[in-house]
Structure formats: C-alpha cells, structure tokens
N, C-alpha and C positions, 0 to 999 in steps of 0.2 A: 849294477845297482849299489847304491850307498845306503847304509842303515844308521839311524840315530836312535839309541835306546835311552829312554827316560825312566829312571828308578827313583824311589823315595826312601828316606831313612828317618830315624828317630821316632816320628809319630805319623799317623795317617792324617788325611785331610789337609795336606800342605798345598794342594793345587797342582798336582802333577798333570792333570788333564788340560788345564788352561795353559800350563807351561809347555806341554807337548804341542798343543794347538798353536801357541805363539811362536814356537821354534819353526813350525811348518809355515806360518805366515811369513816369517823372515826369509826362509829359504825360497819360498815362492816369489817373494818380492825381488830376490836376486836373479830370477829368471829360470828357476828350476821347477820341474814338475814334482809334486809331492803327494804321497799317499800316507795313510795311517793305519795302524793296527793296535787294538787294545787287548791286552792279556788280563783276564780275570781268573785268579787261581781258586775258584770255587767249583764244587762238584756239579752244580746245576748245569744243564745243557745250555740254557740261555737265561736271560733275566725275566722272561715272560711270566713265570709263576712266583716270582719273588715279591715280597711286600715292599711297596715304595717307601714305607716308613723306616725300613731297615737299610735299604740300599739305594734310595733315591728313585725318582720317576723313571719308568721304562721309556726308551726312545725306539720308535718304530721306523725302520728303514723302508726304502722304496720296494724292496723285494719281500717285504712282510716280516723281516727279521726283527725280533724283539731283543734289544741289546742294551748295554750300559749307556747311561746318559752322556758319558764322555764322547761317544761317537757322534752325538748331536753337536757337541762343541766342534769336533773336527770338521763336520760338514758345513757348519755356519762360518767358521773362521777361514776355511780353505776353499769354500765354494766347490765342493766335490760331492760325488754320490758313492757311498760305500755299500757293501753287501754284508749279509750276516756272517760271512767267512772272515770279515775284518775284525770280528770279535771272537777271540780264542778263549775258551774256558777249559778247565780241567775235565769237565764232563764230556765236552766234544772230543778232546784228545783221547781219553780212555775209551769212549764209544767207538772211535775210528780204529783204534788198535785192537779192541775186542772183535770188531767186525772182520778185520783182516785175519785175526787168529782163527775165527770160525770158518773162514773160507780157505784156510790152509796156506795163506800167503807167506807164513814164516817157516814153512817146510818142517814142522815138527820141533822147532827150537823152543826152549824155555823162554816165554815172553817176560821181559823184565822192564823195570823203569829205565835202566840204562842197559842197552842202547835203544830199546824199541820206543818207549815213550818220548825220550829226548830226541830221537831221530824224527819221529812224527811231528814234534813241535817245530823243528828246523825246516822240515819239508813243507809244512803248512805255511810258515812265514815266507819262504822263498816263492811258493806258488801264488799266494795272495798278493804279495808285493808287486808282482808283474801284471796284475789286472788293471786295465785303464779305469780311471775314476773321474776324469775331467771332461768327459763328453767326446773325447777323441779316441782313436784306436791305438794311441801310443802309450807305452808303459811309463811309470813315474821314474824320475832320476833318483829320488831319495824317498825312503820309507821311514817314517817316524813311528817307533814302537813304544808304547807305554806299558810298563809292568805294574799292574795293580798291587795294592798292599804295601807292606813295609819290608825292607831287607831284614832277613832273620825269621820271617814267618815260615812255619813248617810247610804250609800248603804251597808256598812259592818255590820250594827247593828243586823240584824237577825242572821248572822253567829257568831258574838261575843256572842250573847245571847245563841245560840245553843252550842257553844264551852264551855261556862261557865257551862251549864248544863251537857255537855259531860264529862267534867273533874270530876264532881261529880258522874256521872253515872259509869265511869270506875274505879274510886277510885284514891286517891292521889298517891299511889305508882306505878300507871300505866300511869301517865300523867306528862309531863315536858314542861314548857313554856319557850321558849327562845325569849327574846324581843330584836330586833335589833334597836338601836337608835343612834342618831348623837351627837357627842361631838365636837362642832365647836371651831375654834380658831379665836379670833378677831385680825386682823393683826396689829391694832394700839397698843395694849398692849401685844400681843403675849401670851395670857393666854387661856388655855383650859376651856371652860364654860360648867358647868354641868346642868344649869337651864333648858334648853330644854328637857333633858332626865328626869329630876325630874318631870316636868309637864307631860311628856308622860307617865311615870310610874304611876303617880297619876290618870291620865285619864283612864289608863288600869285597875287599881284597882277599880276605880269608876264604871266600867262596869262589875265587877265581876270576873276578871281574875288577878291572882297574878303571876308575873314573878319569875321563879326559877333561871334563868340565864340572865345576861345582856351582850349582844354583842355590844360593843361600836365602832362605825365607827368614824374614825378621820384621819387627814392627817399625824400625827406623833404618835408614841407610847404614850400611856397614862402615865402621871406622877403618882407616887405612891400616892401622896396626893389627886389627883383627884379620884382615885379608892376608897380611904378611905371616901371621901366626898359622892360619889355615894352610897357606902355601907350604910352610915349613914342615908341618906335621902330617899333611895329607899328600905331599909330593905332587901338587898341582900348581902350575905356574900362576902367578898373580893375575896375568892377563886372561887366564881361563877361569877365574872366579868371578861370577856375576851375582849381583844382589837383587833379590826380588822382595823388596819391602812392601808393606801394606799400601795400597793405593785406593782411590775413591771408586774406581770401577775397573773391570777386567780388560777394557779396551786399552788401558795404559800399559799392559804387560808387554805386548810386542814392541812398544816404543821404548820401554825400559831396557829390553834386551838389545834393541838396535843401538841405543845411546851408549851401551857398554861394549859394543862391538862383538856381541855374542856370535853373530853370523860369521864374522871373520875367524873366530876361534874354532867354530865347528867346521868350517870349510877348509881350514888348514889341516885339521885332523883327518879330514876325508880326502885330502890331496887335491882339492878343487880350487884353492885360492892361488897358489903359486903358479899354476899352469895356465892361468888366464881364462878359465872356463866360465867365470861369472861375468855376465854381460853388463850388469848394472848394480849400483848401490841401492839398498832398500830405502826408498824415500818414505813410504807409508803415509802419504799426505791424507788419504781417505781415513786412515785410522786416527791420525791426529785430530782431524775435524770431528770424527765420531766421538772420541774421548772428551773433547772440549764441549761438544754439544750436550753430552750426557751430564757433565759436571754442572751445566747451567740450568738443568731441569730441577725445579723446586716444587711445583704444584703436583700433587698426586692425581692420577687419572682413574676414574671408576670404569671397570670393564664388566659388561653384562654378557654372560654366556647362555645361549638358549639351546 
C-alpha cells in the first residue's frame, strides 16, 4: 500500500480537499486503485451535530455515517463508496482508546498520547486503507490522506506526530507528502511573496515531516523565479513544485496537475514510475470536456425542491 498525505499551511480554506481529490483522479487515471481518508482534528465524534454554518454542510454516506463534506468530493471525483471509518476525528480516536483502556487491553499501563493515541491513529489508517471502495473485493493501491486544519494547530499535534511515525513505519518509498501552501501577492508592489510558504515548510519540518511536493495556491500562475526561490529555501526540486492558481471551476484542477506532471512527481516518490508499474498516461478527456462545458454555461437555472 502506498500513501499520499496532503497537508495545508499558512491559512485554512486553501482547497486541500479538492487538491486531494484531484491527486486521486490523476492516480486513478494512471491505472491505480485509489481510496481516501479525511482526518478532522476536532473532538466531535462526527460532523452530525455540528452547525453547517460553522463547518459546512454534512455529507451522509451509504452506511449512514455523517461526515465532513470533503468525503463527498472524494466520492464524486473518484467514483468510490466510502464508509464512516474513512473520516477520522480526534473524538473517534480518543473514544476507541478509552474503550480499550476500560476493557483492560493496555494491561494496566499508563495510557498516554504517545504511544497509545498515535498508535491508534496509525492502526486506523492501515486498517481503513485496505477496505475495497470501488465495487470490487480488491484493496486500493494508493490511499490519499487529507489532514484537516493548518500546520501548527494545537489540536493537530497528535496526528502530525502519528503521521511522522507512520512515514517511518511504512518506509520512504511508500509515503509521499504534498504540502498545500499560499503564495500571496501584495497589491501595492504586485510581487508574489514566498516567505509565508518558507515559514510553513520550516514549521512542518520542525514537526518531523518533510514535504516531497509543494502545491502553491495563488491568484495568478507562479513566476519561474518564484519557483526557483521556493526550491532553494524549501529544499524541494523545481519539478516537484506545482502551481494551483485560481481557475473558473474546480474541474480544471486535475488538468492543472496533469499539465505540470504532478502525477509523475508523486509516482517517482512512491517508486512506481521507474519500475514501469504505470500502464497509461492520464488523458482525462472526460474532465477536459466537463471543465469546458461548465465554462460555457452562462444562464442561471432555477431549482425547486419539494
């Protein structure tokens, strides 16, 4: 099993969910089976009792699980069926650990965040990643994991520690970290600034995670000198820096990633490119048509719900 972790830095709301879904689309178009896991570092057991005004609309899965709306993106983009276990929350993890402690599973040991909470997170990821999601009885080849929130958030720390251990547990050739960060433009000078991303990557590395690929959000395409600067200060090859600038609709995101050869960079990190395990190039003709059709829609449509 190969794992792709998507994290976010600088600010929230950068589109990590769409980015993770689009990475899954690319890998699936390469002929790989893909599954997804969303980590939400809040203490709620699930999103069922949360206000949609605070955290977005709840998405209900086939098994009745009330989960984060990003899982709806995963299902639509990847044409898969997920379960409630594909949404990990702090509440679920603590509940599982406390239940084990009450049953005596820890044999009288002092239950702590490390190793008991972090081990539970890793075991949960490994178990859920093996569940078939595409209608067959075969497990996925790649699991895309999205870590909610922003690097540096206090509530994310147990998950970051667990994922750092997990990357060592599965081995370097089985783990790829994609860090989504912001490259803002100051309107006064009109210059793309790399310092927020530099600090974000420095914080990520200080927590034990090394980004393999940088996905830079910006209003306009990144300038070449900006990529070179990011490569120098973040220790990421220029070929592994992709730009996700603002587009007219989200269907363009997989196409943006494909055009910048993001799939090639990911597969090289996972050791799948050089050994010839990728049977095809991602053409994404259906996505090209869908994005083009959406751009041509101008007249609003009224919808009546009874």
